[in-house]
N, CA, C and O atoms as a GROMACS GRO file, in nm:
protein
  340
    1UNK      N    1  -0.082   0.319  -1.036
    1UNK     CA    2  -0.091   0.234  -0.918
    1UNK      C    3   0.046   0.219  -0.850
    1UNK      O    4   0.055   0.233  -0.728
    2UNK      N    5   0.153   0.191  -0.926
    2UNK     CA    6   0.283   0.181  -0.857
    2UNK      C    7   0.323   0.310  -0.786
    2UNK      O    8   0.385   0.306  -0.680
    3UNK      N    9   0.287   0.424  -0.844
    3UNK     CA   10   0.319   0.552  -0.781
    3UNK      C   11   0.242   0.568  -0.649
    3UNK      O   12   0.297   0.618  -0.551
    4UNK      N   13   0.117   0.526  -0.647
    4UNK     CA   14   0.037   0.532  -0.523
    4UNK      C   15   0.099   0.443  -0.416
    4UNK      O   16   0.100   0.479  -0.298
    5UNK      N   17   0.151   0.328  -0.455
    5UNK     CA   18   0.216   0.238  -0.359
    5UNK      C   19   0.343   0.303  -0.306
    5UNK      O   20   0.369   0.299  -0.186
    6UNK      N   21   0.423   0.362  -0.393
    6UNK     CA   22   0.546   0.428  -0.350
    6UNK      C   23   0.518   0.547  -0.258
    6UNK      O   24   0.593   0.571  -0.163
    7UNK      N   25   0.412   0.621  -0.286
    7UNK     CA   26   0.376   0.735  -0.201
    7UNK      C   27   0.331   0.686  -0.063
    7UNK      O   28   0.355   0.754   0.036
    8UNK      N   29   0.267   0.572  -0.057
    8UNK     CA   30   0.217   0.520   0.069
    8UNK      C   31   0.322   0.462   0.160
    8UNK      O   32   0.300   0.450   0.281
    9UNK      N   33   0.437   0.425   0.107
    9UNK     CA   34   0.539   0.357   0.188
    9UNK      C   35   0.590   0.441   0.305
    9UNK      O   36   0.599   0.389   0.416
   10UNK      N   37   0.624   0.569   0.287
   10UNK     CA   38   0.677   0.642   0.403
   10UNK      C   39   0.571   0.681   0.507
   10UNK      O   40   0.606   0.726   0.616
   11UNK      N   41   0.445   0.665   0.474
   11UNK     CA   42   0.339   0.703   0.567
   11UNK      C   43   0.310   0.589   0.664
   11UNK      O   44   0.344   0.474   0.638
   12UNK      N   45   0.247   0.622   0.775
   12UNK     CA   46   0.206   0.518   0.870
   12UNK      C   47   0.072   0.557   0.929
   12UNK      O   48   0.056   0.667   0.983
   13UNK      N   49  -0.024   0.467   0.920
   13UNK     CA   50  -0.156   0.492   0.974
   13UNK      C   51  -0.227   0.358   0.988
   13UNK      O   52  -0.193   0.261   0.920
   14UNK      N   53  -0.324   0.352   1.077
   14UNK     CA   54  -0.401   0.228   1.091
   14UNK      C   55  -0.514   0.225   0.987
   14UNK      O   56  -0.542   0.326   0.922
   15UNK      N   57  -0.577   0.112   0.974
   15UNK     CA   58  -0.680   0.094   0.870
   15UNK      C   59  -0.799   0.185   0.892
   15UNK      O   60  -0.855   0.238   0.796
   16UNK      N   61  -0.839   0.206   1.016
   16UNK     CA   62  -0.955   0.290   1.045
   16UNK      C   63  -0.925   0.435   1.009
   16UNK      O   64  -1.014   0.506   0.961
   17UNK      N   65  -0.803   0.480   1.030
   17UNK     CA   66  -0.765   0.616   0.995
   17UNK      C   67  -0.757   0.640   0.846
   17UNK      O   68  -0.762   0.754   0.800
   18UNK      N   69  -0.745   0.533   0.769
   18UNK     CA   70  -0.735   0.546   0.623
   18UNK      C   71  -0.871   0.565   0.557
   18UNK      O   72  -0.877   0.615   0.445
   19UNK      N   73  -0.979   0.528   0.623
   19UNK     CA   74  -1.112   0.534   0.561
   19UNK      C   75  -1.149   0.675   0.516
   19UNK      O   76  -1.194   0.692   0.402
   20UNK      N   77  -1.133   0.778   0.600
   20UNK     CA   78  -1.166   0.913   0.551
   20UNK      C   79  -1.077   0.959   0.436
   20UNK      O   80  -1.122   1.030   0.346
   21UNK      N   81  -0.951   0.919   0.440
   21UNK     CA   82  -0.859   0.957   0.332
   21UNK      C   83  -0.902   0.890   0.202
   21UNK      O   84  -0.902   0.954   0.096
   22UNK      N   85  -0.938   0.762   0.208
   22UNK     CA   86  -0.985   0.692   0.088
   22UNK      C   87  -1.113   0.753   0.034
   22UNK      O   88  -1.132   0.762  -0.087
   23UNK      N   89  -1.200   0.795   0.123
   23UNK     CA   90  -1.324   0.858   0.079
   23UNK      C   91  -1.294   0.986   0.002
   23UNK      O   92  -1.353   1.010  -0.104
   24UNK      N   93  -1.205   1.068   0.053
   24UNK     CA   94  -1.169   1.192  -0.016
   24UNK      C   95  -1.102   1.162  -0.150
   24UNK      O   96  -1.132   1.226  -0.251
   25UNK      N   97  -1.011   1.066  -0.151
   25UNK     CA   98  -0.942   1.031  -0.276
   25UNK      C   99  -1.041   0.986  -0.383
   25UNK      O  100  -1.032   1.029  -0.498
   26UNK      N  101  -1.133   0.899  -0.345
   26UNK     CA  102  -1.229   0.849  -0.445
   26UNK      C  103  -1.326   0.958  -0.488
   26UNK      O  104  -1.368   0.961  -0.604
   27UNK      N  105  -1.363   1.049  -0.396
   27UNK     CA  106  -1.450   1.161  -0.434
   27UNK      C  107  -1.380   1.256  -0.530
   27UNK      O  108  -1.445   1.320  -0.613
   28UNK      N  109  -1.247   1.266  -0.520
   28UNK     CA  110  -1.170   1.354  -0.608
   28UNK      C  111  -1.137   1.288  -0.742
   28UNK      O  112  -1.073   1.348  -0.828
   29UNK      N  113  -1.181   1.163  -0.760
   29UNK     CA  114  -1.166   1.099  -0.889
   29UNK      C  115  -1.058   0.993  -0.900
   29UNK      O  116  -1.034   0.940  -1.008
   30UNK      N  117  -0.992   0.960  -0.789
   30UNK     CA  118  -0.891   0.855  -0.792
   30UNK      C  119  -0.963   0.721  -0.807
   30UNK      O  120  -1.063   0.695  -0.740
   31UNK      N  121  -0.912   0.637  -0.896
   31UNK     CA  122  -0.973   0.506  -0.920
   31UNK      C  123  -0.969   0.422  -0.793
   31UNK      O  124  -0.877   0.434  -0.712
   32UNK      N  125  -1.069   0.337  -0.775
   32UNK     CA  126  -1.082   0.257  -0.654
   32UNK      C  127  -0.962   0.164  -0.634
   32UNK      O  128  -0.915   0.148  -0.521
   33UNK      N  129  -0.912   0.105  -0.740
   33UNK     CA  130  -0.796   0.016  -0.729
   33UNK      C  131  -0.671   0.090  -0.684
   33UNK      O  132  -0.593   0.037  -0.606
   34UNK      N  133  -0.653   0.212  -0.734
   34UNK     CA  134  -0.539   0.294  -0.694
   34UNK      C  135  -0.550   0.333  -0.548
   34UNK      O  136  -0.452   0.328  -0.474
   35UNK      N  137  -0.670   0.372  -0.505
   35UNK     CA  138  -0.691   0.408  -0.364
   35UNK      C  139  -0.670   0.287  -0.274
   35UNK      O  140  -0.612   0.300  -0.166
   36UNK      N  141  -0.716   0.171  -0.317
   36UNK     CA  142  -0.698   0.048  -0.240
   36UNK      C  143  -0.550   0.013  -0.229
   36UNK      O  144  -0.503  -0.026  -0.122
   37UNK      N  145  -0.476   0.026  -0.339
   37UNK     CA  146  -0.332  -0.002  -0.337
   37UNK      C  147  -0.260   0.094  -0.243
   37UNK      O  148  -0.169   0.054  -0.170
   38UNK      N  149  -0.300   0.221  -0.245
   38UNK     CA  150  -0.241   0.320  -0.154
   38UNK      C  151  -0.266   0.280  -0.009
   38UNK      O  152  -0.175   0.284   0.074
   39UNK      N  153  -0.390   0.241   0.022
   39UNK     CA  154  -0.423   0.201   0.158
   39UNK      C  155  -0.342   0.079   0.201
   39UNK      O  156  -0.289   0.076   0.312
   40UNK      N  157  -0.331  -0.020   0.116
   40UNK     CA  158  -0.257  -0.141   0.153
   40UNK      C  159  -0.110  -0.110   0.173
   40UNK      O  160  -0.046  -0.168   0.261
   41UNK      N  161  -0.054  -0.018   0.092
   41UNK     CA  162   0.088   0.018   0.107
   41UNK      C  163   0.111   0.092   0.238
   41UNK      O  164   0.210   0.067   0.306
   42UNK      N  165   0.020   0.182   0.273
   42UNK     CA  166   0.035   0.257   0.398
   42UNK      C  167   0.031   0.162   0.517
   42UNK      O  168   0.105   0.180   0.613
   43UNK      N  169  -0.055   0.063   0.511
   43UNK     CA  170  -0.071  -0.028   0.624
   43UNK      C  171   0.036  -0.138   0.625
   43UNK      O  172   0.089  -0.171   0.731
   44UNK      N  173   0.067  -0.195   0.509
   44UNK     CA  174   0.155  -0.312   0.505
   44UNK      C  175   0.300  -0.287   0.472
   44UNK      O  176   0.385  -0.369   0.507
   45UNK      N  177   0.331  -0.177   0.404
   45UNK     CA  178   0.468  -0.153   0.360
   45UNK      C  179   0.531  -0.029   0.423
   45UNK      O  180   0.634   0.018   0.375
   46UNK      N  181   0.473   0.023   0.527
   46UNK     CA  182   0.524   0.147   0.585
   46UNK      C  183   0.662   0.128   0.646
   46UNK      O  184   0.700   0.018   0.685
   47UNK      N  185   0.735   0.237   0.653
   47UNK     CA  186   0.871   0.234   0.709
   47UNK      C  187   0.869   0.186   0.855
   47UNK      O  188   0.951   0.102   0.890
   48UNK      N  189   0.779   0.235   0.941
   48UNK     CA  190   0.777   0.182   1.078
   48UNK      C  191   0.751   0.031   1.083
   48UNK      O  192   0.806  -0.039   1.168
   49UNK      N  193   0.667  -0.018   0.993
   49UNK     CA  194   0.641  -0.162   0.987
   49UNK      C  195   0.770  -0.238   0.952
   49UNK      O  196   0.798  -0.343   1.010
   50UNK      N  197   0.847  -0.185   0.859
   50UNK     CA  198   0.973  -0.249   0.820
   50UNK      C  199   1.074  -0.245   0.935
   50UNK      O  200   1.151  -0.339   0.952
   51UNK      N  201   1.074  -0.137   1.012
   51UNK     CA  202   1.165  -0.128   1.126
   51UNK      C  203   1.130  -0.235   1.230
   51UNK      O  204   1.219  -0.298   1.287
   52UNK      N  205   1.002  -0.255   1.253
   52UNK     CA  206   0.959  -0.358   1.348
   52UNK      C  207   0.997  -0.497   1.296
   52UNK      O  208   1.048  -0.580   1.371
   53UNK      N  209   0.972  -0.521   1.168
   53UNK     CA  210   1.004  -0.652   1.110
   53UNK      C  211   1.154  -0.676   1.104
   53UNK      O  212   1.198  -0.791   1.104
   54UNK      N  213   1.233  -0.570   1.099
   54UNK     CA  214   1.378  -0.584   1.094
   54UNK      C  215   1.431  -0.654   1.220
   54UNK      O  216   1.537  -0.716   1.217
   55UNK      N  217   1.358  -0.643   1.328
   55UNK     CA  218   1.401  -0.707   1.453
   55UNK      C  219   1.390  -0.859   1.448
   55UNK      O  220   1.455  -0.928   1.526
   56UNK      N  221   1.308  -0.912   1.356
   56UNK     CA  222   1.290  -1.057   1.348
   56UNK      C  223   1.334  -1.116   1.214
   56UNK      O  224   1.347  -1.237   1.202
   57UNK      N  225   1.357  -1.032   1.115
   57UNK     CA  226   1.398  -1.081   0.983
   57UNK      C  227   1.534  -1.024   0.945
   57UNK      O  228   1.567  -0.911   0.980
   58UNK      N  229   1.611  -1.103   0.873
   58UNK     CA  230   1.736  -1.052   0.818
   58UNK      C  231   1.703  -0.958   0.703
   58UNK      O  232   1.594  -0.962   0.647
   59UNK      N  233   1.800  -0.873   0.669
   59UNK     CA  234   1.779  -0.772   0.564
   59UNK      C  235   1.734  -0.837   0.433
   59UNK      O  236   1.642  -0.788   0.368
   60UNK      N  237   1.799  -0.945   0.394
   60UNK     CA  238   1.765  -1.010   0.266
   60UNK      C  239   1.619  -1.055   0.265
   60UNK      O  240   1.548  -1.031   0.168
   61UNK      N  241   1.574  -1.118   0.373
   61UNK     CA  242   1.435  -1.162   0.381
   61UNK      C  243   1.339  -1.044   0.385
   61UNK      O  244   1.230  -1.051   0.327
   62UNK      N  245   1.378  -0.937   0.450
   62UNK     CA  246   1.294  -0.818   0.457
   62UNK      C  247   1.278  -0.755   0.319
   62UNK      O  248   1.169  -0.710   0.283
   63UNK      N  249   1.385  -0.751   0.242
   63UNK     CA  250   1.379  -0.696   0.105
   63UNK      C  251   1.291  -0.784   0.017
   63UNK      O  252   1.212  -0.733  -0.062
   64UNK      N  253   1.305  -0.915   0.029
   64UNK     CA  254   1.221  -1.007  -0.048
   64UNK      C  255   1.075  -0.990  -0.009
   64UNK      O  256   0.988  -0.984  -0.096
   65UNK      N  257   1.047  -0.981   0.120
   65UNK     CA  258   0.911  -0.961   0.170
   65UNK      C  259   0.852  -0.831   0.115
   65UNK      O  260   0.740  -0.831   0.065
   66UNK      N  261   0.927  -0.722   0.124
   66UNK     CA  262   0.879  -0.593   0.076
   66UNK      C  263   0.859  -0.596  -0.076
   66UNK      O  264   0.763  -0.538  -0.126
   67UNK      N  265   0.947  -0.662  -0.148
   67UNK     CA  266   0.933  -0.671  -0.294
   67UNK      C  267   0.809  -0.749  -0.334
   67UNK      O  268   0.735  -0.708  -0.424
   68UNK      N  269   0.787  -0.861  -0.269
   68UNK     CA  270   0.668  -0.941  -0.299
   68UNK      C  271   0.541  -0.864  -0.266
   68UNK      O  272   0.445  -0.865  -0.342
   69UNK      N  273   0.541  -0.797  -0.151
   69UNK     CA  274   0.424  -0.716  -0.114
   69UNK      C  275   0.401  -0.603  -0.214
   69UNK      O  276   0.287  -0.577  -0.252
   70UNK      N  277   0.508  -0.535  -0.256
   70UNK     CA  278   0.495  -0.427  -0.353
   70UNK      C  279   0.431  -0.477  -0.482
   70UNK      O  280   0.338  -0.416  -0.534
   71UNK      N  281   0.480  -0.588  -0.532
   71UNK     CA  282   0.426  -0.645  -0.657
   71UNK      C  283   0.281  -0.689  -0.637
   71UNK      O  284   0.196  -0.662  -0.722
   72UNK      N  285   0.253  -0.756  -0.527
   72UNK     CA  286   0.117  -0.805  -0.502
   72UNK      C  287   0.018  -0.690  -0.487
   72UNK      O  288  -0.093  -0.697  -0.539
   73UNK      N  289   0.057  -0.586  -0.415
   73UNK     CA  290  -0.032  -0.471  -0.397
   73UNK      C  291  -0.054  -0.400  -0.529
   73UNK      O  292  -0.166  -0.359  -0.560
   74UNK      N  293   0.050  -0.386  -0.608
   74UNK     CA  294   0.037  -0.320  -0.738
   74UNK      C  295  -0.055  -0.400  -0.830
   74UNK      O  296  -0.142  -0.342  -0.895
   75UNK      N  297  -0.036  -0.530  -0.836
   75UNK     CA  298  -0.121  -0.614  -0.922
   75UNK      C  299  -0.266  -0.609  -0.875
   75UNK      O  300  -0.358  -0.602  -0.957
   76UNK      N  301  -0.288  -0.612  -0.744
   76UNK     CA  302  -0.424  -0.602  -0.690
   76UNK      C  303  -0.489  -0.472  -0.731
   76UNK      O  304  -0.605  -0.471  -0.774
   77UNK      N  305  -0.417  -0.362  -0.719
   77UNK     CA  306  -0.471  -0.232  -0.760
   77UNK      C  307  -0.505  -0.227  -0.908
   77UNK      O  308  -0.609  -0.173  -0.946
   78UNK      N  309  -0.418  -0.282  -0.991
   78UNK     CA  310  -0.443  -0.283  -1.136
   78UNK      C  311  -0.565  -0.368  -1.168
   78UNK      O  312  -0.648  -0.329  -1.250
   79UNK      N  313  -0.577  -0.484  -1.105
   79UNK     CA  314  -0.692  -0.571  -1.130
   79UNK      C  315  -0.822  -0.503  -1.089
   79UNK      O  316  -0.921  -0.508  -1.162
   80UNK      N  317  -0.821  -0.438  -0.972
   80UNK     CA  318  -0.941  -0.367  -0.928
   80UNK      C  319  -0.976  -0.254  -1.025
   80UNK      O  320  -1.093  -0.230  -1.052
   81UNK      N  321  -0.875  -0.184  -1.076
   81UNK     CA  322  -0.902  -0.078  -1.172
   81UNK      C  323  -0.961  -0.134  -1.301
   81UNK      O  324  -1.049  -0.072  -1.361
   82UNK      N  325  -0.913  -0.250  -1.344
   82UNK     CA  326  -0.967  -0.310  -1.466
   82UNK      C  327  -1.111  -0.358  -1.445
   82UNK      O  328  -1.195  -0.341  -1.534
   83UNK      N  329  -1.139  -0.416  -1.330
   83UNK     CA  330  -1.273  -0.468  -1.304
   83UNK      C  331  -1.374  -0.354  -1.285
   83UNK      O  332  -1.484  -0.357  -1.342
   84UNK      N  333  -1.337  -0.255  -1.204
   84UNK     CA  334  -1.428  -0.148  -1.170
   84UNK      C  335  -1.430  -0.034  -1.272
   84UNK      O  336  -1.515   0.055  -1.266
   85UNK      N  337  -1.335  -0.038  -1.363
   85UNK     CA  338  -1.334   0.065  -1.469
   85UNK      C  339  -1.266   0.183  -1.423
   85UNK      O  340  -1.255   0.281  -1.497
   0.00000   0.00000   0.00000
């Protein structure tokens, strides 16, 4: 799950564009929690998103925000994997 989050960070896509990618990932055997974590990272932790937020947040706050999001997305993915098997 953490690797899926890290892979998703440099990408940028909207939520609707992620649906076909998630479908392919889950059909290829990726666990639902891992696919969900990847989707959330692409949407919420992407580099363009951080560039936009940099205009309103100081670097320290941006790092804290990204760290909290990374941990929360990772935990969410792990929990979904445990629940869904």
